[in-house]
N, C-alpha and C positions, 0 to 999 in steps of 0.2 A: 503494499499500499504505499501511498505518497502523503507527506504532509501537506496539509491544506494552507498552511502559513509560509512554509519556505520551499515546498515543492520537492524536497529530497525523498529520496526512498528510505522507508524505515519498515521495522517488523510489524507485522499484520495486526497485532493485538494492543498496540500500543495506544494509549489516551493521550500522553504528553510526548512530543516529539524530543527524542534524545538528543538531537543537533541543534535545535533552536530554542527549546525550553517551553514552547508554547501549545496549547491544545491542538493535537491533529485533525480535530474537526470543528467546523464552523457551525454556529447555530444561527440559522436565518429565518427570518419571519416569513411566513407565506405571503407571497404578492398576490393580491387578487388579480384574477384574470380580467384583461381589460375587456370592455363591453364591446361586443362586435359592431365596427363601423357600419354606418348607413351607406349603402351604396348610392351615391350621388354623383352625377357628373361634376367636375370642378366648377362649370359656370352651368348655373340653372337658366335654360333657353326657355323662356315663357312665350309662347306663340299666342297672340291675339288673332282672332279670326277676323279677317278682312271683310268677309261677306257674312253680315248677320241677316238673315232672314232668306227670302226668295232669291233665287238664282237661276240662270239657264234660260233656255227658250221654252216658255210655257206660259200657261195663262192668256192675258190680254197680248202680251208679246208674241206669242205663238200665232194667235188669231190674226194679228196685224202682218206678220210674216206672210202665213198662208195667204192672205187677201192679197198682199203686194206684190209677192213672187208668183203667184200661181193664178189666181182667180182674175186678178186685175188683166194680165196678159192675154188671158182666154178670152176675155169679155172684150178686150182691144182688138183682138185678132177676128172676133164676130163682126165687130163693128167696121173693122177695116173692110173686111170682104164686102159689106153693105156699101161704104162709101166710095170704094173703087168701081163697084157696079153702077154706080150713079155719076161717076167722076167727080165727085167732090173732093178736092184737095185742100180744102180751109182747115182741115182736122189734122194736118201732118204734124203740127207742133204737137197735139194731142197725143199722136201715136208716139212721138220722140220722148213725151212726158211718161208714158206707159213703159217705154223700152228702158229709159234711166230708172224708173222706180223699180223694174224687175231686178235690175242691177244691184240698188239699194237693197232689196228683199234678200237678194242672195248674200251679201257682204252681213245684213243682220243675222241671217242663218248661221253664218261662219263664225259669229261672234267677234269679229275683228273690230279693233277700236276705232278705224276709220269709217266705219259704219254711220256712227254719230255724225260726222262732218258730211258726209254724203247725204245723209236724212235732212240735216240742216238745209242744203242746197235744194233737195227735193220739196221741203215745206215752203222753200222762197217760190220754186217753180208751181207749185200748187197755188200758192197766194196770187202769183202774177196771172196764171190761168184763169183762176176765178174773178179776179178783176177785169179781164178782156171778157169773159163771158157775161158778167153783170153789165160793162159797157156797151155789149151787143144786145141784151135784153134793153136796157134803157132807150138805145137807138131805135129798136122795134117798137117800144112803147111811144116814142115820140112820133115815129112816121105814122102808125097807126091811130094816134091819138086816144089813146087807153091809158089806164092807169098802170103803173110799173108793177104794182101787185098782182095785177090780172094779165100782165104780158107773158105770152109762151116762153118757158125756161126758167122764170123767176123763182118757183118753187125748188126746182132743181139746184140753183145757185146757192138758195139758202138751205137745203138740206146737205150740199156737199160742203159748204162752209162750216156747219155745224159740226159734221164729222171730222173734218179738219182740224178744227179747234180743240175738239175733244182729244183727238190723237196726239196734237202738239202738246196739249196740258200733261196727258198722260206720259209722254217721252220727257218731259221736264221734271214731273214728281214722282214717277214710279220706282219705288225701291228695287225692284226686280231690274228696271234697265241699269240702275246705278251700280248694283251687284254684278251684273254679266258684262257691262261695257267699261266699269270703271269710273264712269259719270253720266251724267243726265245731259239732255239736250241743252 
């Protein structure tokens, strides 16, 4: 055996080291075992969810995307076939608006951030189109000496204006639009 104090080899039954004169064993108090360490990363990363609430193409946004990119072009093609049959080319701007709306609808489906910029332009085009159509209705009312409210097409202008304003407000205020595209219109 070895002395715990001087480290020299001594006889096995010795209680006192014959070389250093000290006790050969050390009396150590038991050391409590350390508590198991909690497994935490050195830096606790807290992720704050960016999108609280509705997100993605769904709800009213889905309805708008379907209407803009599928239904409106189909109706535009049907209208185009009728207009070309009668050789009426004054609606060519309306056809371009429908084609541009289809492009905007596709970008909305793909959830591209540029879709909101294109949608702003689309709403400006709609406003200009409705203003031109309203001026045509007013000119018709003046030519026929009737009230503007009774002129042919006035109700259509009011309905389209109402729907356009509703959709514009939706894209300005919608939580789903903000969470899907990162911003509102």
